[in-house]
N, C-alpha and C positions, 0 to 999 in steps of 0.2 A: 576631077578625080573620077576614076572609072568605077563601074559597078562592082567589080571584084574587091576593090579597096573598101567600099561601103559595107559590103558583106562581111569582110574581115573585121572591120571596126565593130559592127553589130555583134558578131560572134564573141569578140573580146569583151564587149560590155556585158553581154549575157553571162559569159564565164565569170567575170568579176562579181556580178550580182550573185551568182550561184555560190561562189567562194565566200562572199560576205554573209549571205544567208546561212550557209552551212556552218560558218564560224560562230554566228550568233546562236544558232540552234544547238551547236555543240557545247557552247559555254552555258546555255540555259540548262541543258541536260546534265552537265557536270555539276552546276550549282544545285539542281534539284536532287541529284544523287547525294551530294554533300549534305544538303539540308535534311534529307531522309535519314542519313547516317547520324547526323547530329541529334535529330528527334529520337532515334532509337537509343542512342547513347544516353540522352537525357532521361528517357523512360527507364533505362536500366539503372541510372543513378537514383531515380525517384522511387524505384521499387523498394518496398518495405521488407526488411530482413527480420523475420520473427524467430525468436529463440524461446523455447518452452522449457522452463525449469520445473521438473516433475518429481514429486516424492513417490518413489516406487513402493514404499511400505504401505501406502493407502490401499484398502481392499479393492477399490475401483480404478486403480491407476492404469492397469493394462487396457481395460475397455475404454477408459477416457482417452488414452493415447491413440487408440485405433479410431475413435470418433474424430479427434482433432485432425488426424491424417486424412480421413474421408472428407471432412468439412473443407479443409484447405484444397484438396484435389478438386472438389466440385466447384470451387470458386476461383480456380486458376492461381492459387497462392502456392508457388513452387519453392520459394526460398525460405525453408524452415529448418530448424534444428531442434533436437531434444537433448537436454543435459540432465542426467539423473542425480539427485542428491545421494550422498552416502554417509556412513557414520563419521568419516573423517573429512567430509566435503559438504558443507551446508549450503543453503540457498545463496548466501553471500558469495561464497567462492564460485558457485556455478554461474551466478549473474556476472561476476567479474570476467569469468572465462568467456561468457557469451558476448560481452562487450568487446573483448579483445579479438574475437572472431568476426566482428563487424555487425553484430545485431543492432537493429534500430529500435526494436521494441522487445522487451523481455517480459514474458508472461509466466507468472507463478501458478503452477498447477498443484494444489495441495491445500493444507489447512492453514491456520493462523501462523504456525511456526515457519512454514515455507514462505508465506507472504511477508512475514516480518523480516526474515533474513535476506530475501531478495531485495526488499525495500532498503535495507541497510546499505547495499551496494549501489542501488539506483539513485539514491538521494544526491542531488547536486550535479548529476551527469547531463541533465537536459534531455534524457531519453525517456520515453513513456514506458510505463509498466502496466501490464494487464493482469487480470486475476480470473482464474478458473477455479472456483471453490469446490473442493472435494473432501474437506475435513469434517470434523465433528461439530465444532462451534462456528467457524467461518464468520467471526464477529466483525472483522473489518469489512468484508464483502457486504455484510448486511447493513452496516453503517453507511456504505457507499451506494446502497440500492442495487447492488449487483445480484442478479437472481441466483439462488442456491437450489441445486437439484435440477436445473435446466441448462444442460451443456450448450445447446444451440444458442440460447439467449445470451449466455455468458460469452460465447465466442463472437457473436455479432457485436457485442459491446466492445470486446477486446480489439477488434479490427475496425471499429467505427471511426476512430481518430478523434472522438470527442473526449476531452480530458479535463480533470480538475487538478489544480495545484494544491498539494496537501502538506501539512506540517509533519515533521518527524520528531518524535520525542527521543531523547537520548538519556541513557542511564550509565553512569561511569562509576566503576568500583575504584575509588581513589587509593585504597589500601592494597590494590593488586596491580603494581606497575607493569607486570608482564602483559596485561591486557593492552593490545595495540590499537583498540578503537572503543568508542562508547557504544554500548548495546542499544540498538534501535528499538523503539516500540511505536505502534500505531494506535493502540487501543488504551490499555492501562498497564502501568508498571507499579510495583509496590513492594514493601517490606513488612515483615511481621506475619500476622495471622493469615492474610490472603496467600502469601507465599507458602507457608506451612501447609495450608489446606490443599493447594495445588500439588505440592510435592508428595502429599500422602494419598492422593487420589488414585484408586486402582484403575489402570488403563482398560482392563477387560470390563470392569463395571461401567466405565465411561462410555464404552462402545454400546453397552446394552441399555443404559438408562440416561445417557447423555449428561445434561447439566446436573441432574439429581445426584450424580456421583460425587460432586464437589460438596454438597451438603452432608452426605454420609461421612466424608473425610473430615469436614469442618467440625462435626459434632464431637470428634475425639479431642479437640483442642480448645473447646469453649472456655475452659478454666485454667488455661496455661498462664504463666506469669506475663505481666505486661512488659512493654519496652520503654526505655527512656533515651532521649536524645536532645541535643541542642540543634536548633534549626535556624539557618540563615536563608531568608526568602528574598528574592529580588523581584520587584514589581515591574510592570510594563514601562514605568517611567525611569527605571534604573535605581530607584530607592531601595535600600536594603533594610530588612526588619529581622531582628534577632530575638529568638525565644529560647530561654534556657530550661533544661529539665522538662521537656515535653513528654507527658505520659500518654501512651496509646496502645491500642490493640493492633492497629494496622495504619500505615501511612501510604497513601496511594497518589499517583500522578496520572491524570487522564488526558488523552488527546481526543478520544471518542468515548462517550459515556453510556452508550446503549448496549445492553445485553438482552438475551431473550427474556421477555416478560417484564423486566425491570429496567429502570433508568437509574444508574449509579451516580451519574454526573449530568444533570439536565442542562447545565450551562456550557458544557464542553462543546467546542467547535473545532473541526479538523483543519481549519485554515485561518484562524484568528491570530496566530503567532503567540498564543498563550497556552500554558498548561493549567489544568484545574487540579489543585491539591486538596486532598481530604485527609484530615486527622480524625480517626475513628476510635472511640473508646466506649466501654460499657462498665457498669457497676451493678452490684446487687444480684450477682449470679445469673440464673436463667431469666429473671425478669428484665435484666439489662439487655440481654440478647433479643428478647421479645420486643422490647422498646425499639431496638435498632432495626429490627425487621419492619416495625410500624413506620419508622422514619423513611425507609427505602420505599415502602408502599405509598406513603404520603407524597414524596417528591415525584414518584412515578405518575401519580394521578394529577397532581397540580402542575407538573412540568416546571417546578421551581426548586432551586437548590436550597431547601430549608427543612428543618426538622418538624416532626409532628408536634403540635402543641400538647399532646398527651404524654410525651416522653419526659421522664424524670430520671431515668437510670442509664441513659445513653447520650452521647454527644457526637455530632458530625460537624467539625469545623471545616468550612470550605473557603478557599481563597484562590485567586488566580495570580499567575506570575510567569516570568520567563525562565526562572531557575530556582532550585532549592538545594541546599547542601546540608547534610545531616552528619553529626558525629554521635555515635552510639556508645553505650557503656560496654557492650559485648557484641560479638558477631551475630548478625541477624540474617535469616534467609531472605533472598530477593528473587523477584520474578519479573519478566517482561513478556507481556501478551501470553502468559501461561507457560513460558519457558523458564526453567530454573537456572539461576546463576549461583556463583559461589557466595557463601555467607560473608557479610561485610560489616565493618564498623564505621566506614567513612564512605559516603555515597553522594553523588550529585546527579540531579535531574535537570535537563535543559531541553531546549526546543530549537529545531532548525525550521525557520518559517518558510513555507511554500517550497520546500526542498525537493518534493517528490511530485512527479507527474503521473496521475493514475487515470487510466481509461475507465470512464464511468458514465452512466446515463444521467441526464438532467436538463432542465430548462436553459441553464446558462453554461453548459459545458463548452469549453474552448476548443477551437479547431487545432489539431496537431497533424493534419495530413489532408488527403484529397477526398476521403469519404466523409459524409455528413455524420455528425454525432447522433447517437441514439437519444431521443428526447423522452420525457416522461409525460403521462397524462395527468389529469386533475387530481387523481388519487395518489400520484407519486410512483405509479408503476411504469416500467419502461414500455415505450411504444416500439415494438420490434418489427412491425410490418408497415 
């Protein structure tokens, strides 16, 4: 074989090697590009879509929205939307709209009313809910240790992905079949004196003196007639207990029992699958109401659901259960977390156990995303840095 033939064979072998190497490199480049595109797509799929349901009637709503926009911009959170509540469009309708538009997390920006109605829609969806409290009471936020008056702290918690599963209380007006859903409550729902007091509270006075406005309104109704009802209580084990002709000033059902300064229901827990029911009554005129105040102070100090041993003209009967149904002699005012409902003669309280996922700080907050939960220190305050 001549030299020219060997050269030709060598050239062919080199060419073949170049072709093979080029093909391998080309395939690897193609796979790399495909892998990069896959990662990008996965990141896009993993990106959290935040929807903020905001109550524009709050005095600080405008500046709060501007802060949220700056906060998200500074942290590279681009996929956000704002939906404002309206007179004919409450937080529930806004939250449902947000979910329909693809929101992963819906954040209620407002007071207890906005939080309650947003929660009504979020329950059972497996989507997390955040809270930016800008209302007067902000009771549920306080019970969940979400900072009030610190927008940055509240936002850090809302995007932290640390969450708790929370029970939702439900109040259904059984004599109003046009109601298409049971009204949600996260704190306390009730009928009787508490609802009358809330309904008669002056909104302007509430803005000026906060919770004291309720006491001003309540003083007008201290000597109003009592209420009578038959009560069917279902316990945790499913057993039913019937009480006929129960006389009371107010009947309350609690999911959380803490209000500013006082503890109305020390045993209430937002994730135990139970509601705490209280049947409250007074006798003896103003002395009975003074006794009742002493009862509340006593259980606030002792952290136990029990009356003061000094009370003789007031009663607080407390029991836990999964539902209670009441039949009343006449229509009675009702409220859920401070929002008034239609007067009712037939009412049912029930609980949806662990139905709601709420972004909140805590030692045992569960992960619902990629960012670490906000933990709390030994005093129970959120560690935000």
